[in-house]
Biopython code that builds the backbone (N, CA, C, O; Angstrom):
import numpy as np
from Bio.PDB.StructureBuilder import StructureBuilder

atoms = [
    (1, "MET", "N", (-5.951, 0.431, -24.465)),
    (1, "MET", "CA", (-5.956, 1.260, -23.279)),
    (1, "MET", "C", (-5.318, 0.495, -22.131)),
    (1, "MET", "O", (-5.670, -0.653, -21.862)),
    (2, "THR", "N", (-4.385, 1.138, -21.465)),
    (2, "THR", "CA", (-3.710, 0.492, -20.351)),
    (2, "THR", "C", (-3.843, 1.334, -19.105)),
    (2, "THR", "O", (-4.141, 2.527, -19.164)),
    (3, "GLY", "N", (-3.619, 0.701, -17.994)),
    (3, "GLY", "CA", (-3.703, 1.401, -16.721)),
    (3, "GLY", "C", (-2.323, 1.671, -16.157)),
    (3, "GLY", "O", (-1.308, 1.503, -16.834)),
    (4, "LEU", "N", (-2.308, 2.082, -14.937)),
    (4, "LEU", "CA", (-1.067, 2.356, -14.232)),
    (4, "LEU", "C", (-0.300, 1.058, -14.044)),
    (4, "LEU", "O", (-0.868, 0.047, -13.632)),
    (5, "LEU", "N", (0.988, 1.087, -14.347)),
    (5, "LEU", "CA", (1.840, -0.093, -14.210)),
    (5, "LEU", "C", (2.608, -0.034, -12.896)),
    (5, "LEU", "O", (2.987, 1.043, -12.435)),
    (6, "TYR", "N", (2.832, -1.193, -12.301)),
    (6, "TYR", "CA", (3.681, -1.262, -11.111)),
    (6, "TYR", "C", (4.349, -2.619, -11.064)),
    (6, "TYR", "O", (3.859, -3.586, -11.647)),
    (7, "SER", "N", (5.479, -2.685, -10.363)),
    (7, "SER", "CA", (6.284, -3.893, -10.373)),
    (7, "SER", "C", (5.577, -5.063, -9.692)),
    (7, "SER", "O", (4.764, -4.882, -8.785)),
    (8, "LYS", "N", (5.909, -6.255, -10.151)),
    (8, "LYS", "CA", (5.237, -7.487, -9.736)),
    (8, "LYS", "C", (5.394, -7.788, -8.244)),
    (8, "LYS", "O", (4.510, -8.406, -7.652)),
    (9, "ASN", "N", (6.489, -7.369, -7.628)),
    (9, "ASN", "CA", (6.714, -7.709, -6.221)),
    (9, "ASN", "C", (5.699, -7.064, -5.285)),
    (9, "ASN", "O", (5.573, -7.499, -4.140)),
    (10, "VAL", "N", (4.969, -6.038, -5.732)),
    (10, "VAL", "CA", (3.945, -5.413, -4.896)),
    (10, "VAL", "C", (2.544, -5.626, -5.469)),
    (10, "VAL", "O", (1.616, -4.887, -5.143)),
    (11, "ASP", "N", (2.396, -6.634, -6.320)),
    (11, "ASP", "CA", (1.086, -6.976, -6.860)),
    (11, "ASP", "C", (0.124, -7.331, -5.730)),
    (11, "ASP", "O", (-1.046, -6.951, -5.758)),
    (12, "ASN", "N", (0.618, -8.052, -4.751)),
    (12, "ASN", "CA", (-0.141, -8.374, -3.540)),
    (12, "ASN", "C", (0.785, -8.144, -2.354)),
    (12, "ASN", "O", (1.714, -8.922, -2.133)),
    (13, "ILE", "N", (0.540, -7.084, -1.588)),
    (13, "ILE", "CA", (1.470, -6.731, -0.511)),
    (13, "ILE", "C", (1.523, -7.772, 0.607)),
    (13, "ILE", "O", (2.464, -7.775, 1.401)),
    (14, "LEU", "N", (0.529, -8.650, 0.678)),
    (14, "LEU", "CA", (0.550, -9.685, 1.713)),
    (14, "LEU", "C", (1.657, -10.701, 1.485)),
    (14, "LEU", "O", (2.000, -11.454, 2.397)),
    (15, "ASN", "N", (2.227, -10.737, 0.273)),
    (15, "ASN", "CA", (3.343, -11.628, -0.008)),
    (15, "ASN", "C", (4.661, -11.085, 0.521)),
    (15, "ASN", "O", (5.651, -11.814, 0.578)),
    (16, "LEU", "N", (4.689, -9.810, 0.911)),
    (16, "LEU", "CA", (5.894, -9.210, 1.481)),
    (16, "LEU", "C", (6.007, -9.581, 2.953)),
    (16, "LEU", "O", (5.005, -9.843, 3.618)),
    (17, "LYS", "N", (7.235, -9.601, 3.451)),
    (17, "LYS", "CA", (7.473, -9.908, 4.861)),
    (17, "LYS", "C", (6.951, -8.746, 5.706)),
    (17, "LYS", "O", (7.394, -7.609, 5.544)),
    (18, "HIS", "N", (6.007, -9.035, 6.612)),
    (18, "HIS", "CA", (5.410, -7.990, 7.436)),
    (18, "HIS", "C", (5.143, -8.499, 8.847)),
    (18, "HIS", "O", (5.025, -9.701, 9.080)),
    (19, "SER", "N", (5.051, -7.543, 9.794)),
    (19, "SER", "CA", (4.845, -7.915, 11.190)),
    (19, "SER", "C", (3.403, -7.713, 11.636)),
    (19, "SER", "O", (2.938, -8.397, 12.548)),
    (20, "LYS", "N", (2.682, -6.775, 11.001)),
    (20, "LYS", "CA", (1.290, -6.520, 11.368)),
    (20, "LYS", "C", (0.459, -6.308, 10.119)),
    (20, "LYS", "O", (0.959, -5.840, 9.096)),
    (21, "ARG", "N", (-0.845, -6.666, 10.213)),
    (21, "ARG", "CA", (-1.776, -6.491, 9.100)),
    (21, "ARG", "C", (-3.077, -5.920, 9.634)),
    (21, "ARG", "O", (-3.569, -6.338, 10.682)),
    (22, "TYR", "N", (-3.632, -4.959, 8.901)),
    (22, "TYR", "CA", (-4.884, -4.331, 9.299)),
    (22, "TYR", "C", (-5.820, -4.229, 8.095)),
    (22, "TYR", "O", (-5.366, -4.227, 6.951)),
    (23, "ASP", "N", (-7.108, -4.145, 8.350)),
    (23, "ASP", "CA", (-8.093, -3.775, 7.345)),
    (23, "ASP", "C", (-8.436, -2.314, 7.582)),
    (23, "ASP", "O", (-8.480, -1.865, 8.728)),
    (24, "ALA", "N", (-8.680, -1.562, 6.503)),
    (24, "ALA", "CA", (-8.925, -0.132, 6.654)),
    (24, "ALA", "C", (-9.836, 0.375, 5.541)),
    (24, "ALA", "O", (-10.106, -0.321, 4.562)),
    (25, "GLN", "N", (-10.300, 1.612, 5.721)),
    (25, "GLN", "CA", (-11.081, 2.308, 4.696)),
    (25, "GLN", "C", (-10.635, 3.767, 4.706)),
    (25, "GLN", "O", (-10.348, 4.327, 5.763)),
    (26, "HIS", "N", (-10.577, 4.372, 3.535)),
    (26, "HIS", "CA", (-10.144, 5.764, 3.429)),
    (26, "HIS", "C", (-11.184, 6.686, 4.055)),
    (26, "HIS", "O", (-12.384, 6.456, 3.903)),
    (27, "LYS", "N", (-10.744, 7.718, 4.750)),
    (27, "LYS", "CA", (-11.677, 8.662, 5.373)),
    (27, "LYS", "C", (-12.302, 9.600, 4.350)),
    (27, "LYS", "O", (-13.423, 10.067, 4.551)),
    (28, "ASN", "N", (-11.597, 9.887, 3.255)),
    (28, "ASN", "CA", (-12.122, 10.752, 2.197)),
    (28, "ASN", "C", (-13.094, 9.935, 1.340)),
    (28, "ASN", "O", (-12.704, 8.916, 0.770)),
    (29, "LEU", "N", (-14.327, 10.361, 1.246)),
    (29, "LEU", "CA", (-15.360, 9.599, 0.525)),
    (29, "LEU", "C", (-14.988, 9.312, -0.923)),
    (29, "LEU", "O", (-15.268, 8.221, -1.419)),
    (30, "SER", "N", (-14.370, 10.256, -1.609)),
    (30, "SER", "CA", (-14.042, 10.058, -3.021)),
    (30, "SER", "C", (-12.912, 9.055, -3.231)),
    (30, "SER", "O", (-12.738, 8.547, -4.339)),
    (31, "ASP", "N", (-12.145, 8.764, -2.188)),
    (31, "ASP", "CA", (-11.037, 7.808, -2.292)),
    (31, "ASP", "C", (-11.375, 6.432, -1.724)),
    (31, "ASP", "O", (-10.518, 5.549, -1.698)),
    (32, "ARG", "N", (-12.598, 6.242, -1.275)),
    (32, "ARG", "CA", (-12.976, 4.955, -0.693)),
    (32, "ARG", "C", (-13.036, 3.851, -1.748)),
    (32, "ARG", "O", (-13.316, 4.095, -2.921)),
    (33, "SER", "N", (-12.766, 2.650, -1.296)),
    (33, "SER", "CA", (-12.810, 1.467, -2.149)),
    (33, "SER", "C", (-13.916, 0.545, -1.641)),
    (33, "SER", "O", (-14.074, 0.354, -0.435)),
    (34, "TYR", "N", (-14.670, -0.019, -2.562)),
    (34, "TYR", "CA", (-15.754, -0.928, -2.199)),
    (34, "TYR", "C", (-15.237, -2.107, -1.376)),
    (34, "TYR", "O", (-15.910, -2.568, -0.454)),
    (35, "LEU", "N", (-14.047, -2.590, -1.711)),
    (35, "LEU", "CA", (-13.476, -3.742, -1.013)),
    (35, "LEU", "C", (-12.568, -3.346, 0.139)),
    (35, "LEU", "O", (-12.020, -4.220, 0.812)),
    (36, "GLY", "N", (-12.396, -2.061, 0.384)),
    (36, "GLY", "CA", (-11.542, -1.612, 1.473)),
    (36, "GLY", "C", (-10.072, -1.681, 1.115)),
    (36, "GLY", "O", (-9.706, -1.956, -0.028)),
    (37, "TYR", "N", (-9.246, -1.431, 2.092)),
    (37, "TYR", "CA", (-7.801, -1.407, 1.926)),
    (37, "TYR", "C", (-7.151, -2.415, 2.858)),
    (37, "TYR", "O", (-7.676, -2.712, 3.931)),
    (38, "THR", "N", (-6.013, -2.936, 2.444)),
    (38, "THR", "CA", (-5.174, -3.780, 3.279)),
    (38, "THR", "C", (-3.973, -2.943, 3.687)),
    (38, "THR", "O", (-3.373, -2.254, 2.861)),
    (39, "VAL", "N", (-3.629, -3.009, 4.961)),
    (39, "VAL", "CA", (-2.479, -2.266, 5.489)),
    (39, "VAL", "C", (-1.529, -3.265, 6.118)),
    (39, "VAL", "O", (-1.955, -4.137, 6.875)),
    (40, "ILE", "N", (-0.237, -3.143, 5.811)),
    (40, "ILE", "CA", (0.768, -3.968, 6.483)),
    (40, "ILE", "C", (1.865, -3.064, 7.020)),
    (40, "ILE", "O", (2.139, -1.996, 6.474)),
    (41, "LYS", "N", (2.487, -3.519, 8.108)),
    (41, "LYS", "CA", (3.693, -2.867, 8.625)),
    (41, "LYS", "C", (4.871, -3.713, 8.162)),
    (41, "LYS", "O", (4.992, -4.881, 8.532)),
    (42, "LEU", "N", (5.731, -3.118, 7.355)),
    (42, "LEU", "CA", (6.828, -3.862, 6.735)),
    (42, "LEU", "C", (7.841, -4.363, 7.753)),
    (42, "LEU", "O", (8.154, -3.695, 8.738)),
    (43, "ASP", "N", (8.342, -5.560, 7.479)),
    (43, "ASP", "CA", (9.400, -6.158, 8.282)),
    (43, "ASP", "C", (10.674, -6.300, 7.456)),
    (43, "ASP", "O", (11.603, -7.006, 7.848)),
    (44, "GLU", "N", (10.710, -5.621, 6.304)),
    (44, "GLU", "CA", (11.875, -5.625, 5.425)),
    (44, "GLU", "C", (11.812, -4.374, 4.542)),
    (44, "GLU", "O", (10.755, -3.762, 4.395)),
    (45, "ASP", "N", (12.940, -4.008, 3.964)),
    (45, "ASP", "CA", (12.971, -2.902, 3.009)),
    (45, "ASP", "C", (12.476, -3.403, 1.648)),
    (45, "ASP", "O", (12.789, -4.523, 1.243)),
    (46, "VAL", "N", (11.700, -2.566, 0.945)),
    (46, "VAL", "CA", (11.122, -2.953, -0.346)),
    (46, "VAL", "C", (11.331, -1.812, -1.342)),
    (46, "VAL", "O", (11.134, -0.642, -1.013)),
    (47, "THR", "N", (11.729, -2.169, -2.555)),
    (47, "THR", "CA", (11.829, -1.213, -3.650)),
    (47, "THR", "C", (10.859, -1.656, -4.732)),
    (47, "THR", "O", (10.832, -2.830, -5.101)),
    (48, "PHE", "N", (10.059, -0.721, -5.245)),
    (48, "PHE", "CA", (9.140, -1.048, -6.329)),
    (48, "PHE", "C", (9.037, 0.132, -7.273)),
    (48, "PHE", "O", (9.503, 1.229, -6.966)),
    (49, "TYR", "N", (8.419, -0.100, -8.430)),
    (49, "TYR", "CA", (8.354, 0.895, -9.493)),
    (49, "TYR", "C", (6.907, 1.106, -9.925)),
    (49, "TYR", "O", (6.135, 0.152, -10.022)),
    (50, "ILE", "N", (6.541, 2.380, -10.188)),
    (50, "ILE", "CA", (5.197, 2.732, -10.633)),
    (50, "ILE", "C", (5.319, 3.715, -11.786)),
    (50, "ILE", "O", (6.157, 4.617, -11.759)),
    (51, "GLY", "N", (4.472, 3.536, -12.807)),
    (51, "GLY", "CA", (4.479, 4.476, -13.927)),
    (51, "GLY", "C", (3.415, 4.144, -14.950)),
    (51, "GLY", "O", (2.800, 3.079, -14.902)),
    (52, "TRP", "N", (3.204, 5.067, -15.879)),
    (52, "TRP", "CA", (2.220, 4.861, -16.946)),
    (52, "TRP", "C", (2.809, 4.109, -18.125)),
    (52, "TRP", "O", (2.072, 3.506, -18.905)),
    (53, "ARG", "N", (4.143, 4.136, -18.266)),
    (53, "ARG", "CA", (4.823, 3.401, -19.335)),
    (53, "ARG", "C", (6.026, 2.689, -18.732)),
    (53, "ARG", "O", (6.580, 3.133, -17.727)),
    (54, "GLU", "N", (6.425, 1.584, -19.351)),
    (54, "GLU", "CA", (7.557, 0.813, -18.821)),
    (54, "GLU", "C", (8.846, 1.618, -18.807)),
    (54, "GLU", "O", (9.674, 1.443, -17.913)),
    (55, "ASP", "N", (9.028, 2.495, -19.784)),
    (55, "ASP", "CA", (10.271, 3.277, -19.834)),
    (55, "ASP", "C", (10.211, 4.534, -18.961)),
    (55, "ASP", "O", (11.188, 5.280, -18.889)),
    (56, "GLY", "N", (9.087, 4.773, -18.306)),
    (56, "GLY", "CA", (8.951, 5.949, -17.456)),
    (56, "GLY", "C", (8.574, 5.610, -16.019)),
    (56, "GLY", "O", (7.911, 6.399, -15.345)),
    (57, "MET", "N", (8.992, 4.443, -15.552)),
    (57, "MET", "CA", (8.640, 4.001, -14.199)),
    (57, "MET", "C", (9.505, 4.735, -13.165)),
    (57, "MET", "O", (10.706, 4.921, -13.363)),
    (58, "LYS", "N", (8.874, 5.147, -12.064)),
    (58, "LYS", "CA", (9.564, 5.841, -10.981)),
    (58, "LYS", "C", (9.796, 4.869, -9.835)),
    (58, "LYS", "O", (8.934, 4.053, -9.511)),
    (59, "GLU", "N", (10.974, 4.967, -9.227)),
    (59, "GLU", "CA", (11.333, 4.076, -8.127)),
    (59, "GLU", "C", (10.802, 4.607, -6.797)),
    (59, "GLU", "O", (10.889, 5.802, -6.511)),
    (60, "TYR", "N", (10.252, 3.702, -5.992)),
    (60, "TYR", "CA", (9.790, 4.019, -4.646)),
    (60, "TYR", "C", (10.454, 3.065, -3.676)),
    (60, "TYR", "O", (10.595, 1.876, -3.962)),
    (61, "LYS", "N", (10.863, 3.588, -2.525)),
    (61, "LYS", "CA", (11.494, 2.753, -1.500)),
    (61, "LYS", "C", (10.707, 2.860, -0.203)),
    (61, "LYS", "O", (10.445, 3.955, 0.295)),
    (62, "ALA", "N", (10.337, 1.711, 0.328)),
    (62, "ALA", "CA", (9.683, 1.636, 1.634)),
    (62, "ALA", "C", (10.625, 0.867, 2.552)),
    (62, "ALA", "O", (11.221, -0.133, 2.152)),
    (63, "PHE", "N", (10.747, 1.338, 3.766)),
    (63, "PHE", "CA", (11.709, 0.754, 4.688)),
    (63, "PHE", "C", (11.008, -0.011, 5.809)),
    (63, "PHE", "O", (9.814, 0.161, 6.052)),
    (64, "LYS", "N", (11.775, -0.850, 6.476)),
    (64, "LYS", "CA", (11.254, -1.615, 7.599)),
    (64, "LYS", "C", (10.614, -0.653, 8.603)),
    (64, "LYS", "O", (11.223, 0.344, 8.989)),
    (65, "GLY", "N", (9.388, -0.958, 9.021)),
    (65, "GLY", "CA", (8.659, -0.102, 9.948)),
    (65, "GLY", "C", (7.658, 0.817, 9.269)),
    (65, "GLY", "O", (6.773, 1.360, 9.930)),
    (66, "ASP", "N", (7.785, 1.003, 7.938)),
    (66, "ASP", "CA", (6.804, 1.798, 7.186)),
    (66, "ASP", "C", (5.541, 0.970, 6.980)),
    (66, "ASP", "O", (5.560, -0.255, 7.095)),
    (67, "TYR", "N", (4.454, 1.651, 6.676)),
    (67, "TYR", "CA", (3.190, 0.990, 6.370)),
    (67, "TYR", "C", (2.941, 1.058, 4.871)),
    (67, "TYR", "O", (3.196, 2.086, 4.243)),
    (68, "LEU", "N", (2.448, -0.025, 4.301)),
    (68, "LEU", "CA", (1.991, -0.044, 2.908)),
    (68, "LEU", "C", (0.480, -0.229, 2.929)),
    (68, "LEU", "O", (-0.045, -1.090, 3.635)),
    (69, "VAL", "N", (-0.208, 0.589, 2.147)),
    (69, "VAL", "CA", (-1.665, 0.538, 2.056)),
    (69, "VAL", "C", (-2.019, 0.235, 0.603)),
    (69, "VAL", "O", (-1.503, 0.879, -0.311)),
    (70, "GLN", "N", (-2.899, -0.746, 0.387)),
    (70, "GLN", "CA", (-3.237, -1.132, -0.982)),
    (70, "GLN", "C", (-4.680, -1.625, -1.065)),
    (70, "GLN", "O", (-5.178, -2.297, -0.162)),
    (71, "THR", "N", (-5.339, -1.273, -2.171)),
    (71, "THR", "CA", (-6.635, -1.839, -2.506)),
    (71, "THR", "C", (-6.466, -2.615, -3.802)),
    (71, "THR", "O", (-5.436, -2.488, -4.463)),
    (72, "ILE", "N", (-7.433, -3.398, -4.170)),
    (72, "ILE", "CA", (-7.327, -4.295, -5.311)),
    (72, "ILE", "C", (-7.002, -3.542, -6.607)),
    (72, "ILE", "O", (-7.585, -2.499, -6.905)),
    (73, "MET", "N", (-6.062, -4.100, -7.359)),
    (73, "MET", "CA", (-5.642, -3.603, -8.674)),
    (73, "MET", "C", (-5.079, -2.181, -8.636)),
    (73, "MET", "O", (-5.185, -1.445, -9.617)),
    (74, "GLN", "N", (-4.486, -1.798, -7.520)),
    (74, "GLN", "CA", (-3.838, -0.492, -7.378)),
    (74, "GLN", "C", (-2.456, -0.674, -6.765)),
    (74, "GLN", "O", (-2.237, -1.605, -5.989)),
    (75, "PRO", "N", (-1.528, 0.205, -7.108)),
    (75, "PRO", "CA", (-0.212, 0.120, -6.459)),
    (75, "PRO", "C", (-0.313, 0.563, -5.002)),
    (75, "PRO", "O", (-1.235, 1.293, -4.640)),
    (76, "PRO", "N", (0.621, 0.130, -4.170)),
    (76, "PRO", "CA", (0.567, 0.503, -2.756)),
    (76, "PRO", "C", (0.972, 1.952, -2.516)),
    (76, "PRO", "O", (1.683, 2.559, -3.316)),
    (77, "GLU", "N", (0.507, 2.483, -1.407)),
    (77, "GLU", "CA", (0.899, 3.817, -0.931)),
    (77, "GLU", "C", (1.782, 3.620, 0.290)),
    (77, "GLU", "O", (1.472, 2.811, 1.165)),
    (78, "ILE", "N", (2.884, 4.361, 0.349)),
    (78, "ILE", "CA", (3.798, 4.280, 1.487)),
    (78, "ILE", "C", (3.374, 5.314, 2.527)),
    (78, "ILE", "O", (3.187, 6.489, 2.209)),
    (79, "ILE", "N", (3.225, 4.871, 3.756)),
    (79, "ILE", "CA", (2.900, 5.761, 4.868)),
    (79, "ILE", "C", (3.941, 5.526, 5.957)),
    (79, "ILE", "O", (4.201, 4.387, 6.346)),
    (80, "LYS", "N", (4.529, 6.605, 6.439)),
    (80, "LYS", "CA", (5.673, 6.507, 7.348)),
    (80, "LYS", "C", (5.300, 6.272, 8.811)),
    (80, "LYS", "O", (6.021, 5.564, 9.514)),
    (81, "THR", "N", (4.202, 6.842, 9.283)),
    (81, "THR", "CA", (3.902, 6.765, 10.712)),
    (81, "THR", "C", (2.476, 6.277, 10.971)),
    (81, "THR", "O", (1.611, 6.351, 10.099)),
    (82, "TRP", "N", (2.251, 5.778, 12.183)),
    (82, "TRP", "CA", (0.924, 5.349, 12.606)),
    (82, "TRP", "C", (-0.031, 6.544, 12.615)),
    (82, "TRP", "O", (-1.197, 6.408, 12.243)),
    (83, "TYR", "N", (0.453, 7.705, 13.036)),
    (83, "TYR", "CA", (-0.374, 8.914, 13.077)),
    (83, "TYR", "C", (-0.854, 9.301, 11.674)),
    (83, "TYR", "O", (-2.027, 9.621, 11.481)),
    (84, "GLU", "N", (0.045, 9.269, 10.712)),
    (84, "GLU", "CA", (-0.330, 9.587, 9.324)),
    (84, "GLU", "C", (-1.349, 8.581, 8.793)),
    (84, "GLU", "O", (-2.302, 8.954, 8.110)),
    (85, "LEU", "N", (-1.142, 7.309, 9.112)),
    (85, "LEU", "CA", (-2.084, 6.269, 8.695)),
    (85, "LEU", "C", (-3.468, 6.528, 9.278)),
    (85, "LEU", "O", (-4.466, 6.459, 8.562)),
    (86, "ARG", "N", (-3.532, 6.825, 10.577)),
    (86, "ARG", "CA", (-4.823, 7.053, 11.235)),
    (86, "ARG", "C", (-5.481, 8.355, 10.789)),
    (86, "ARG", "O", (-6.703, 8.480, 10.870)),
    (87, "SER", "N", (-4.702, 9.321, 10.321)),
    (87, "SER", "CA", (-5.302, 10.577, 9.859)),
    (87, "SER", "C", (-5.928, 10.424, 8.471)),
    (87, "SER", "O", (-6.858, 11.158, 8.139)),
    (88, "LYS", "N", (-5.441, 9.489, 7.658)),
    (88, "LYS", "CA", (-5.983, 9.277, 6.310)),
    (88, "LYS", "C", (-7.005, 8.143, 6.242)),
    (88, "LYS", "O", (-7.927, 8.186, 5.426)),
    (89, "TYR", "N", (-6.847, 7.137, 7.091)),
    (89, "TYR", "CA", (-7.645, 5.909, 7.012)),
    (89, "TYR", "C", (-8.311, 5.583, 8.340)),
    (89, "TYR", "O", (-7.779, 5.890, 9.407)),
    (90, "LYS", "N", (-9.465, 4.968, 8.264)),
    (90, "LYS", "CA", (-10.120, 4.375, 9.434)),
    (90, "LYS", "C", (-9.620, 2.932, 9.503)),
    (90, "LYS", "O", (-9.952, 2.116, 8.644)),
    (91, "VAL", "N", (-8.833, 2.625, 10.510)),
    (91, "VAL", "CA", (-8.263, 1.293, 10.655)),
    (91, "VAL", "C", (-9.196, 0.466, 11.510)),
    (91, "VAL", "O", (-9.500, 0.835, 12.645)),
    (92, "PHE", "N", (-9.659, -0.670, 10.960)),
    (92, "PHE", "CA", (-10.698, -1.461, 11.616)),
    (92, "PHE", "C", (-10.196, -2.562, 12.510)),
    (92, "PHE", "O", (-10.622, -2.671, 13.660)),
    (93, "ARG", "N", (-9.307, -3.373, 12.010)),
    (93, "ARG", "CA", (-9.032, -4.607, 12.727)),
    (93, "ARG", "C", (-7.595, -5.029, 12.506)),
    (93, "ARG", "O", (-7.054, -4.900, 11.407)),
    (94, "LYS", "N", (-6.990, -5.529, 13.554)),
    (94, "LYS", "CA", (-5.635, -6.035, 13.454)),
    (94, "LYS", "C", (-5.698, -7.528, 13.182)),
    (94, "LYS", "O", (-6.383, -8.275, 13.881)),
    (95, "GLU", "N", (-4.980, -7.943, 12.168)),
    (95, "GLU", "CA", (-4.858, -9.373, 11.855)),
    (95, "GLU", "C", (-3.466, -9.811, 12.268)),
    (95, "GLU", "O", (-2.637, -8.983, 12.647)),
    (96, "SER", "N", (-3.209, -11.089, 12.199)),
    (96, "SER", "CA", (-1.879, -11.591, 12.575)),
    (96, "SER", "C", (-0.881, -11.415, 11.462)),
    (96, "SER", "O", (0.283, -11.784, 11.613)),
]
sb = StructureBuilder()
sb.init_structure("model")
sb.init_model(0)
sb.init_chain("A")
sb.init_seg("    ")
for serial, (resi, resn, name, xyz) in enumerate(atoms, 1):
    if name == "N":
        sb.init_residue(resn, " ", resi, " ")
    sb.init_atom(name, np.array(xyz, "f"), 0.0, 1.0, " ", f" {name:<3s}", serial, name[0])
structure = sb.get_structure()
């Protein structure tokens, strides 16, 4: 049994070049994570792949200024605006 596959460059989004970092929690109770979510504002363009099989991976592109949201052992979600981020997530704290 295998889980969702995603490319190694987004295994930990904190390794990507970013200008801001936040801690957050999903507003929808069923989507909440015990460990919370990490949010970064990208400082570079990033391309990554997600899929259930290696031969069926879909390409995703996040651009400088977009937000990436990720919880442990899950692929990141691309969010385009601060408003969209705040409507889906409770953002707690700004880190450096």
